BABAPA-286240 format. One record per atom (N, C-alpha, C, O, CB): residue number from 1; residue in one letter; atom name; x, y, z. Coordinates in nm, 4 decimals, decimal comma. Glycine has a CB too. Layout:
BEGIN
(node NUM; a; CA; (X; Y; Z)) ...
***
This chain:
BEGIN
(node 1; m; N; (15,8214; 10,0635; 9,0543)) (node 1; m; CA; (15,8186; 9,9214; 9,0325)) (node 1; m; C; (15,8347; 9,8445; 9,1639)) (node 1; m; O; (15,7780; 9,7366; 9,1807)) (node 1; m; CB; (15,9269; 9,8821; 8,9343)) (node 2; t; N; (15,9110; 9,8997; 9,2549)) (node 2; t; CA; (15,9292; 9,8297; 9,3816)) (node 2; t; C; (15,8026; 9,8344; 9,4666)) (node 2; t; O; (15,7836; 9,7517; 9,5558)) (node 2; t; CB; (16,0463; 9,8899; 9,4588)) (node 3; g; N; (15,7166; 9,9313; 9,4384)) (node 3; g; CA; (15,5893; 9,9379; 9,5105)) (node 3; g; C; (15,5009; 9,8183; 9,4795)) (node 3; g; O; (15,4243; 9,7733; 9,5648)) (node 3; g; CB; (15,5157; 10,0664; 9,4760)) (node 4; l; N; (15,5113; 9,7667; 9,3575)) (node 4; l; CA; (15,4322; 9,6489; 9,3203)) (node 4; l; C; (15,4734; 9,5259; 9,4002)) (node 4; l; O; (15,3912; 9,4377; 9,4252)) (node 4; l; CB; (15,4464; 9,6206; 9,1708)) (node 5; l; N; (15,5985; 9,5194; 9,4401)) (node 5; l; CA; (15,6432; 9,4062; 9,5203)) (node 5; l; C; (15,5743; 9,4027; 9,6561)) (node 5; l; O; (15,5640; 9,2968; 9,7180)) (node 5; l; CB; (15,7937; 9,4115; 9,5389)) (node 6; f; N; (15,5279; 9,5165; 9,7017)) (node 6; f; CA; (15,4530; 9,5235; 9,8268)) (node 6; f; C; (15,3031; 9,5145; 9,8029)) (node 6; f; O; (15,2324; 9,4483; 9,8787)) (node 6; f; CB; (15,4860; 9,6520; 9,9008)) (node 7; l; N; (15,2535; 9,5807; 9,6977)) (node 7; l; CA; (15,1099; 9,5908; 9,6760)) (node 7; l; C; (15,0461; 9,4603; 9,6274)) (node 7; l; O; (14,9344; 9,4287; 9,6684)) (node 7; l; CB; (15,0822; 9,6997; 9,5770)) (node 8; i; N; (15,1127; 9,3853; 9,5429)) (node 8; i; CA; (15,0538; 9,2608; 9,4921)) (node 8; i; C; (15,0330; 9,1587; 9,6038)) (node 8; i; O; (14,9227; 9,1052; 9,6146)) (node 8; i; CB; (15,1428; 9,2008; 9,3829)) (node 9; p; N; (15,1327; 9,1284; 9,6876)) (node 9; p; CA; (15,1062; 9,0346; 9,7980)) (node 9; p; C; (15,0038; 9,0876; 9,8981)) (node 9; p; O; (14,9271; 9,0096; 9,9547)) (node 9; p; CB; (15,2353; 9,0031; 9,8708)) (node 10; a; N; (15,0014; 9,2188; 9,9206)) (node 10; a; CA; (14,9032; 9,2756; 10,0129)) (node 10; a; C; (14,7619; 9,2587; 9,9566)) (node 10; a; O; (14,6694; 9,2261; 10,0311)) (node 10; a; CB; (14,9333; 9,4252; 10,0393)) (node 11; a; N; (14,7445; 9,2804; 9,8267)) (node 11; a; CA; (14,6130; 9,2641; 9,7645)) (node 11; a; C; (14,5698; 9,1180; 9,7677)) (node 11; a; O; (14,4530; 9,0895; 9,7942)) (node 11; a; CB; (14,6150; 9,3156; 9,6196)) (node 12; l; N; (14,6602; 9,0258; 9,7416)) (node 12; l; CA; (14,6270; 8,8834; 9,7478)) (node 12; l; C; (14,5898; 8,8414; 9,8893)) (node 12; l; O; (14,4959; 8,7643; 9,9090)) (node 12; l; CB; (14,7442; 8,7990; 9,6975)) (node 13; f; N; (14,6626; 8,8915; 9,9867)) (node 13; f; CA; (14,6336; 8,8585; 10,1266)) (node 13; f; C; (14,4960; 8,9108; 10,1678)) (node 13; f; O; (14,4192; 8,8386; 10,2314)) (node 13; f; CB; (14,7421; 8,9169; 10,2192)) (node 14; l; N; (14,4644; 9,0341; 10,1325)) (node 14; l; CA; (14,3336; 9,0908; 10,1662)) (node 14; l; C; (14,2211; 9,0195; 10,0921)) (node 14; l; O; (14,1120; 9,0019; 10,1464)) (node 14; l; CB; (14,3307; 9,2400; 10,1340)) (node 15; g; N; (14,2473; 8,9789; 9,9691)) (node 15; g; CA; (14,1482; 8,9034; 9,8944)) (node 15; g; C; (14,1202; 8,7682; 9,9580)) (node 15; g; O; (14,0048; 8,7257; 9,9640)) (node 15; g; CB; (14,1940; 8,8846; 9,7518)) (node 16; l; N; (14,2231; 8,7005; 10,0052)) (node 16; l; CA; (14,2048; 8,5724; 10,0734)) (node 16; l; C; (14,1298; 8,5889; 10,2044)) (node 16; l; O; (14,0471; 8,5045; 10,2390)) (node 16; l; CB; (14,3393; 8,5067; 10,0991)) (node 17; i; N; (14,1567; 8,6951; 10,2770)) (node 17; i; CA; (14,0830; 8,7214; 10,4004)) (node 17; i; C; (13,9348; 8,7417; 10,3695)) (node 17; i; O; (13,8488; 8,6888; 10,4398)) (node 17; i; CB; (14,1405; 8,8451; 10,4732)) (node 18; g; N; (13,9050; 8,8183; 10,2644)) (node 18; g; CA; (13,7665; 8,8399; 10,2249)) (node 18; g; C; (13,6988; 8,7104; 10,1820)) (node 18; g; O; (13,5825; 8,6873; 10,2150)) (node 18; g; CB; (13,7595; 8,9413; 10,1126)) (node 19; l; N; (13,7702; 8,6265; 10,1091)) (node 19; l; CA; (13,7151; 8,4982; 10,0659)) (node 19; l; C; (13,6849; 8,4085; 10,1849)) (node 19; l; O; (13,5782; 8,3473; 10,1903)) (node 19; l; CB; (13,8117; 8,4281; 9,9707)) (node 20; f; N; (13,7762; 8,3996; 10,2795)) (node 20; f; CA; (13,7528; 8,3169; 10,3977)) (node 20; f; C; (13,6382; 8,3713; 10,4824)) (node 20; f; O; (13,5609; 8,2937; 10,5387)) (node 20; f; CB; (13,8799; 8,3078; 10,4817)) (node 21; a; N; (13,6264; 8,5024; 10,4921)) (node 21; a; CA; (13,5153; 8,5615; 10,5677)) (node 21; a; C; (13,3818; 8,5296; 10,5007)) (node 21; a; O; (13,2837; 8,5002; 10,5689)) (node 21; a; CB; (13,5333; 8,7144; 10,5803)) (node 22; f; N; (13,3778; 8,5352; 10,3681)) (node 22; f; CA; (13,2550; 8,5024; 10,2960)) (node 22; f; C; (13,2194; 8,3554; 10,3125)) (node 22; f; O; (13,1034; 8,3221; 10,3366)) (node 22; f; CB; (13,2696; 8,5365; 10,1477)) (node 23; l; N; (13,3178; 8,2674; 10,2998)) (node 23; l; CA; (13,2915; 8,1244; 10,3155)) (node 23; l; C; (13,2461; 8,0914; 10,4574)) (node 23; l; O; (13,1586; 8,0069; 10,4765)) (node 23; l; CB; (13,4164; 8,0434; 10,2806)) (node 24; w; N; (13,3047; 8,1573; 10,5564)) (node 24; w; CA; (13,2630; 8,1346; 10,6947)) (node 24; w; C; (13,1189; 8,1794; 10,7146)) (node 24; w; O; (13,0410; 8,1117; 10,7817)) (node 24; w; CB; (13,3561; 8,2089; 10,7925)) (node 25; s; N; (13,0829; 8,2956; 10,6553)) (node 25; s; CA; (12,9463; 8,3438; 10,6728)) (node 25; s; C; (12,8465; 8,2516; 10,6036)) (node 25; s; O; (12,7355; 8,2336; 10,6536)) (node 25; s; CB; (12,9326; 8,4863; 10,6188)) (node 26; m; N; (12,8828; 8,1935; 10,4912)) (node 26; m; CA; (12,7948; 8,0976; 10,4247)) (node 26; m; C; (12,7782; 7,9716; 10,5096)) (node 26; m; O; (12,6677; 7,9190; 10,5232)) (node 26; m; CB; (12,8502; 8,0613; 10,2857)) (node 27; k; N; (12,8884; 7,9241; 10,5661)) (node 27; k; CA; (12,8837; 7,8014; 10,6459)) (node 27; k; C; (12,8069; 7,8206; 10,7763)) (node 27; k; O; (12,7431; 7,7271; 10,8246)) (node 27; k; CB; (13,0248; 7,7534; 10,6761)) (node 28; s; N; (12,8122; 7,9398; 10,8335)) (node 28; s; CA; (12,7457; 7,9637; 10,9614)) (node 28; s; C; (12,5990; 8,0018; 10,9457)) (node 28; s; O; (12,5305; 8,0234; 11,0457)) (node 28; s; CB; (12,8179; 8,0721; 11,0369)) (node 29; g; N; (12,5490; 8,0106; 10,8216)) (node 29; g; CA; (12,4065; 8,0335; 10,8004)) (node 29; g; C; (12,3634; 8,1785; 10,8013)) (node 29; g; O; (12,2481; 8,2077; 10,8332)) (node 29; g; CB; (12,3308; 7,9620; 10,9025)) (node 30; q; N; (12,4519; 8,2698; 10,7676)) (node 30; q; CA; (12,4166; 8,4119; 10,7691)) (node 30; q; C; (12,3160; 8,4483; 10,6608)) (node 30; q; O; (12,2459; 8,5487; 10,6733)) (node 30; q; CB; (12,5409; 8,4961; 10,7528)) (node 31; y; N; (12,3076; 8,3685; 10,5546)) (node 31; y; CA; (12,2209; 8,4015; 10,4413)) (node 31; y; C; (12,1004; 8,3088; 10,4325)) (node 31; y; O; (12,0399; 8,2984; 10,3258)) (node 31; y; CB; (12,2997; 8,3954; 10,3117)) (node 32; d; N; (12,0640; 8,2419; 10,5397)) (node 32; d; CA; (11,9535; 8,1470; 10,5364)) (node 32; d; C; (11,8172; 8,2145; 10,5256)) (node 32; d; O; (11,7310; 8,1667; 10,4519)) (node 32; d; CB; (11,9572; 8,0609; 10,6593)) (node 33; d; N; (11,7962; 8,3240; 10,5972)) (node 33; d; CA; (11,6662; 8,3903; 10,6008)) (node 33; d; C; (11,6790; 8,5300; 10,5410)) (node 33; d; O; (11,7000; 8,6270; 10,6138)) (node 33; d; CB; (11,6114; 8,3974; 10,7461)) (node 34; l; N; (11,6665; 8,5405; 10,4090)) (node 34; l; CA; (11,6832; 8,6696; 10,3430)) (node 34; l; C; (11,5590; 8,7570; 10,3542)) (node 34; l; O; (11,5700; 8,8796; 10,3514)) (node 34; l; CB; (11,7178; 8,6490; 10,1975)) (node 35; d; N; (11,4419; 8,6973; 10,3668)) (node 35; d; CA; (11,3189; 8,7753; 10,3729)) (node 35; d; C; (11,2841; 8,8199; 10,5144)) (node 35; d; O; (11,2100; 8,9169; 10,5309)) (node 35; d; CB; (11,2051; 8,6953; 10,3160)) (node 36; g; N; (11,3341; 8,7536; 10,6149)) (node 36; g; CA; (11,2977; 8,7846; 10,7526)) (node 36; g; C; (11,3357; 8,9243; 10,7959)) (node 36; g; O; (11,2596; 8,9889; 10,8679)) (node 36; g; CB; (11,3606; 8,6870; 10,8440)) (node 37; a; N; (11,4509; 8,9725; 10,7543)) (node 37; a; CA; (11,4956; 9,1055; 10,7956)) (node 37; a; C; (11,4050; 9,2147; 10,7384)) (node 37; a; O; (11,3780; 9,3149; 10,8046)) (node 37; a; CB; (11,6406; 9,1290; 10,7514)) (node 38; s; N; (11,3588; 9,1946; 10,6158)) (node 38; s; CA; (11,2716; 9,2970; 10,5572)) (node 38; s; C; (11,1364; 9,2995; 10,6281)) (node 38; s; O; (11,0786; 9,4068; 10,6453)) (node 38; s; CB; (11,2521; 9,2716; 10,4062)) (node 39; y; N; (11,0855; 9,1855; 10,6689)) (node 39; y; CA; (10,9581; 9,1835; 10,7427)) (node 39; y; C; (10,9745; 9,2462; 10,8808)) (node 39; y; O; (10,8866; 9,3187; 10,9275)) (node 39; y; CB; (10,9055; 9,0389; 10,7562)) (node 40; r; N; (11,0859; 9,2186; 10,9451)) (node 40; r; CA; (11,1067; 9,2767; 11,0782)) (node 40; r; C; (11,1235; 9,4280; 11,0711)) (node 40; r; O; (11,0871; 9,4983; 11,1654)) (node 40; r; CB; (11,2292; 9,2141; 11,1449)) (node 41; a; N; (11,1773; 9,4786; 10,9625)) (node 41; a; CA; (11,1976; 9,6228; 10,9493)) (node 41; a; C; (11,0666; 9,6958; 10,9212)) (node 41; a; O; (11,0496; 9,8106; 10,9622)) (node 41; a; CB; (11,2979; 9,6519; 10,8382)) (node 42; l; N; (10,9737; 9,6299; 10,8514)) (node 42; l; CA; (10,8516; 9,6980; 10,8094)) (node 42; l; C; (10,7332; 9,6767; 10,9022)) (node 42; l; O; (10,6470; 9,7640; 10,9126)) (node 42; l; CB; (10,8146; 9,6533; 10,6732)) (node 43; f; N; (10,7270; 9,5637; 10,9693)) (node 43; f; CA; (10,6093; 9,5289; 11,0479)) (node 43; f; C; (10,6452; 9,5094; 11,1938)) (node 43; f; O; (10,7597; 9,4799; 11,2280)) (node 43; f; CB; (10,5437; 9,4031; 10,9930)) (node 44; e; N; (10,5472; 9,5259; 11,2777)) (node 44; e; CA; (10,5647; 9,5002; 11,4202)) (node 44; e; C; (10,5717; 9,3492; 11,4436)) (node 44; e; O; (10,5192; 9,2712; 11,3640)) (node 44; e; CB; (10,4490; 9,5639; 11,5027)) (node 45; e; N; (10,6354; 9,3089; 11,5512)) (node 45; e; CA; (10,6475; 9,1666; 11,5805)) (node 45; e; C; (10,5118; 9,1030; 11,6070)) (node 45; e; O; (10,4918; 8,9854; 11,5768)) (node 45; e; CB; (10,7387; 9,1452; 11,6999)) (node 46; d; N; (10,4171; 9,1804; 11,6637)) (node 46; d; CA; (10,2841; 9,1259; 11,6902)) (node 46; d; C; (10,2144; 9,0861; 11,5604)) (node 46; d; O; (10,1488; 8,9820; 11,5544)) (node 46; d; CB; (10,1988; 9,2280; 11,7665)) (node 47; e; N; (10,2283; 9,1685; 11,4566)) (node 47; e; CA; (10,1640; 9,1389; 11,3283)) (node 47; e; C; (10,2251; 9,0155; 11,2640)) (node 47; e; O; (10,1531; 8,9357; 11,2039)) (node 47; e; CB; (10,1757; 9,2587; 11,2333)) (node 48; i; N; (10,3549; 8,9981; 11,2751)) (node 48; i; CA; (10,4212; 8,8819; 11,2164)) (node 48; i; C; (10,3762; 8,7558; 11,2872)) (node 48; i; O; (10,3502; 8,6544; 11,2223)) (node 48; i; CB; (10,5743; 8,8961; 11,2240)) (node 49; e; N; (10,3665; 8,7603; 11,4203)) (node 49; e; CA; (10,3239; 8,6423; 11,4960)) (node 49; e; C; (10,1797; 8,6056; 11,4618)) (node 49; e; O; (10,1476; 8,4872; 11,4512)) (node 49; e; CB; (10,3379; 8,6672; 11,6475)) (node 50; r; N; (10,0920; 8,7050; 11,4443)) (node 50; r; CA; (9,9522; 8,6759; 11,4103)) (node 50; r; C; (9,9394; 8,6138; 11,2712)) (node 50; r; O; (9,8565; 8,5253; 11,2501)) (node 50; r; CB; (9,8685; 8,8037; 11,4178)) (node 51; e; N; (10,0205; 8,6597; 11,1773)) (node 51; e; CA; (10,0158; 8,6047; 11,0412)) (node 51; e; C; (10,0689; 8,4620; 11,0383)) (node 51; e; O; (10,0224; 8,3797; 10,9595)) (node 51; e; CB; (10,0965; 8,6928; 10,9445)) (node 52; g; N; (10,1658; 8,4327; 11,1236)) (node 52; g; CA; (10,2263; 8,3008; 11,1250)) (node 52; g; C; (10,1355; 8,1949; 11,1867)) (node 52; g; O; (10,1523; 8,0762; 11,1585)) (node 52; g; CB; (10,3563; 8,3055; 11,1995)) (node 53; k; N; (10,0411; 8,2345; 11,2691)) (node 53; k; CA; (9,9537; 8,1375; 11,3372)) (node 53; k; C; (9,8339; 8,1022; 11,2556)) (node 53; k; O; (9,7511; 8,0221; 11,2990)) (node 53; k; CB; (9,9086; 8,1906; 11,4697)) 
***
């Protein structure tokens, strides 16, 4: 039972850290271009530039 006195605050603290990290990543624009990474992984940069023009 005394272990819960340590584990519950530790879990809440880690959860808050994860929440703040997620909110920071949303605010800084980490999820703005979801399709770009898949195109860069599959195609050469020359092909992407030619399609964009």
